[in-house]
N, C-alpha and C positions, 0 to 999 in steps of 0.2 A: 428626382435628384440624380445626377450623374455620379457613378461610382468609379473611383480611381484606384489603380494598383501601382506600386512602385515597379519600375522596370529596372532589372539588375543585369550585371555583366556575368561572365563565366565564373567569377569569384564571389558571386552573390553580393556585389557592391552596387548600391543604388546609383543609377546613371540618368534617371528621368522618371516619368510617369505616363501612364496611358489609361484610357477608359477600359472598363470591363469588356465591352464589345470588341475593342481593338485587340486586347490580350487574347480573346477567344477566337479571333478570326485570322490571326497571323502569328507564326512562330518567331517572327522578328522581335516580339515583345516578351522577353523572358521575365516571368514574375514569380511570386511566392505563394505557396499554399501550405495548409496543415491537414494532417489526417490523425485522428485520435482513435486508438484501439482500446476498447473497454473489455475487461474480463471480470468474471464473477468468482464467488467463493468455491465454485466447482471447477474453476479453471476453464470455463467455457468462454467463448468470444462472442461479443454482441455484434450483429450485423443489422443494418437498416436497409430497407428497400426504398429506393428513391421514387417519388411521385412521378406520374407521367406528365405532370405540369412543368418539371424541371427543364431548363434549356440545355443543360449538359447531362448526358448519360441518364435519360429518364427510364424508370422501371427496372433498374438493375440493383443488385446487392452491392453495398459498399461498407466501409468501416462505420463505427458508431457515430462519428461526427467528422465533418470535414468542411473546409472553406478556404477562401483566398485571404491573404493578408492585405488589408487596405493600406493605401499610401500613408506612410508615417507611423504605422503600427508595427508590432513585433510578433514573432512566431508564438511566443508564450501567451501574450494577451489574446491573440486570435484563437488559439486552441481552447482557452478557458471560455471565451465568449461563445464560440460555436457549440461547445458542449452544453452550455447553459441554454442557448437559444433552441437547439435541436432536440435535446433530451430533457431539459428542465432540471438538470442536476449539476452539482459541483463535486469534485473530488481531487485529490492530489495527483498531479500529472508528472510523469517522468519522461524526459526526452530520450528517445531511442536512437535515432539517426536521421541524417538528411540525405535524400537521394535526388538524383536528376531525372526528371520525366520529360520525354520528348514525344509529343503526340502529333497527329497530322495537322492540327490547327493551333496548337499551343505548346509552349515550352515553359517548364517551371521547376523551381527548387521546392521539394516537398519535405517539410520537417515532420517527423513521425513521433507522436507521443503515445504513452500508454497510461492507463489508470484502472483502478478497481472500483466496481460498483455493482450491487445486486439489484438495483432498481427499487421501486417502480420508476418508470420514465414517463414524462409527459411530452408527447410529440405534437407537432403541427401537421395536421392531416393534409394540408395543401402542399406541403413539402415532402412528407414522409408517408409512405403507404403502411409500413409496419416495421417493428423492430423485434428481433428474436435472438436468443442465445443458441449457439451451436457448439458442439464439441469440435476440437481441433481436427480430428480424423474425418469427421463429417464434412467440414469445410474443404479439406483436401480433396475428398471424393467429389463434392459438388463442383469444385473448380476444374477437376479433370474431366468430368462427364458433361458439364454444362458451362463451359467457359464464357459463352455469350451472355450468361445471366449475371455476370460481374462487371463492375466498372473496370476499364482497361488497366488502371493503376493498382487495383486492389490486390492481385496476386503478388505484386512487388512489395507492397506494404505488409502483407501477411507474412511473406518470407522473411522480411526484416524483423518483424515482431517475434517470430519463432526463433530466429537466430539469437536475438537479444535475450529472450526468456531462457533459452538453453545455456547461454553464457552466464546468465545471472545465477541459475541453479548450480552450475558447476563452480562458480566463484564462491557461493555460500558453502558448498561442500569443502572447498579448499580452506576457507576461513575457519570452518569448524575444526579442521585438522590442524591448523596452525595457531589458533588462539590459545594462549597459555594461561593456566590456572596454577595457583600454589597448591601443593600437596601438604596437608596438615596432619598432626597427630590428634589423639583424643583430647589433648589439652589446648587445641587450636593454635599450636606452634608450627611454623613452617619447617618442613623437612625435605622439600623438593619441589619439582615442577612437573606439569604434564599438559598435553594438549586437550582442547575441548573434546576432541574425538575419543581420546583415552578415557576421559572422565565419564562419558556417556556410553562407552563401548563395553562395559562390564568389568572394568579393571577393579572396581570397588575401592579405589583410592579416595580417601576422605578429602573433600574440598569445600569451598565456601559459597554461600548463596545468600541473597537478601530479599526480603519482602518489605515494601514501604506502604504504610497506611497514612493517607493524606486526609485530614479532617478539615471541614469548613467551620465557620464561626458558629454554626448551629450544633456542632458536635457530630455531624453526619460524616460518614466515611465514603470516599470516592472509590468505586470499583469499575472494572472493565470486563466485558465478555469477550473471550478469545474468538478470533475469526475462525470460520469453518475451514479455512485453508491451512491453519496451523497444524503441524505434525503431531504435537502433543496437546491433549485435552481440548480439542476444538469444541466451541459452543459452550464452554464452561466458564464460570465467573472466577475472576482472580483479583488480587489486590490492586492498589493504585498503580504500583510499579514493582517490577521484580526482575531479577537477573542474577547472573553469577558474578563473583568478585574476581577480577582479573589479577594476574600475578603482580605483586608489589602494591596492590590497592588495599586500602582499609575498607571496612564495611561502610563507613560514612561516605567515603569518596565514591564508592561504587553506587551507593544509594542516590547520591546527588547526580551522578552521571545518568543513571537509569531514569530519574525524574525528568531530566532535561531531554533525553532521547524519546521517552514514551509520552510525556505530558507537555513538553515544550515550555517548562518553567524551571527557573533556577532557584531551588530551595535547599536548605541544609537540614536533612532529617537527623534525628537523634536516636541513639540506640536504646531500645527498651528491654529486649531479652534475646536470648539465642538458645537453640536446642539442636540435638543431633537428629538426623532423619536418614532412614535407609529405605531405598526403593529396590525394585527388582534388580536393577543394573547399575546403581550408583549409591554412594554414601556422601552425605553433606552435613555441614553445620550451618544451620539457617539462622540468620539474624533478622529480627523484626524491628523496624524503625518506624518512627512517627514524625509527621510534619503537619503544618497548618497552611492552608491556601484555599481561597474561595473560587479559584478558577478565573476565567475560562481556561480550558486546557486544549492543546492541539493533539488530537488522537489520530493515529494512522489507521485508515480503514483496512489495510491489509493485515494489521495486527489485531485489531479489536473492532467488532461490528456494532457494539453498543456500550455505553458507559453512563454512570449516574452517581449522584450522591444518595445515600440511604442511611437511615438510622441503624446502628449496630443491632439493636434489639430486633428490628424488623428483618434484618439480614439473617440473624440466627434463626428466627422463627420460620422464615421462608425456606431456609436450608434444611431444617429439621423436618418440615412438611414435604420436602421434595419439590417445592415450587421453584427453587433456584439450585442448580447444580454447581457446587464449588469444586475447584481443583483440590486434589488431596493436599498439596502444599499449602494452599491458601486456607483451607479448613483448619489444618493443624496450626498454622501461623496465627490465625485469628484466636484460636483457643489458647495458645501460649501467651498472646498479647493480653487477653482478658484476665488470664491467671496472674500475670505479672502486675496488672493494674488493680487487682483485687476485685475484678468484676465477675 
């Protein structure tokens, strides 16, 4: 079956179509492609070594997944399809940028995506020789010492990925500095405002936080295990949803927002209890709220690497036996919730 690609102009507008062979034999047929960068919980980047059977760039290292956009298809659909076909996985993908690539025999617009996944991966050995995670500095060294071992476009894609990741980290830092919380007194009355950076920077000003416990129709509670990339409490179990209360928000509004952001559902949690909590570098009043929902939920892999419903009794027992490590906040919130419920 003949494979067709859309031919596009300098503005990436479709002006016709051509066969795969035509697009790969003449730069006259500018077409579209995607490259997907996958990183893991250790911030390592996945590379695949292309099989010697490939008609283009055989035996070299390239990003986790890549491919051409077929006629009538989109960049987004192609990226998802190639990731599933080449690695056997699905994950949330974020668009990084679009670059122009001009090779000796082909010209294309390349849309770059990135996503997080720790594997395992299922590869087609006829197309891929191996896949392996590498540290960023190791990839830089390999590209410098052995440039011939990489697909000609890979250094460009890798450069765009690093630029985007650095910008993203800087943006998160700025957001932390600008996000506003209410400062409260011991009676939970608002007496001022401060940034997230101040709240977590040792100011010891009292502010608000919420933990939401979502139960299904069986009475089981939904919990999440924090990803290993999280700065605080990586690999530890926490509540269904949690977060800080922004300035001018109520506990209930904040809880509803966090459930929508973390679980992908719109529910209205109700307040059960609240208690004061003091850590090494911050002071909070934490409210515990409850809600009912049977799922399914949309969990972000960069935030949580595992989630499940579990009986509260089993959760408490596993925690006491050391089989499940709970965050300090969650352990205390669960305890306060059970106390308020008479459990």
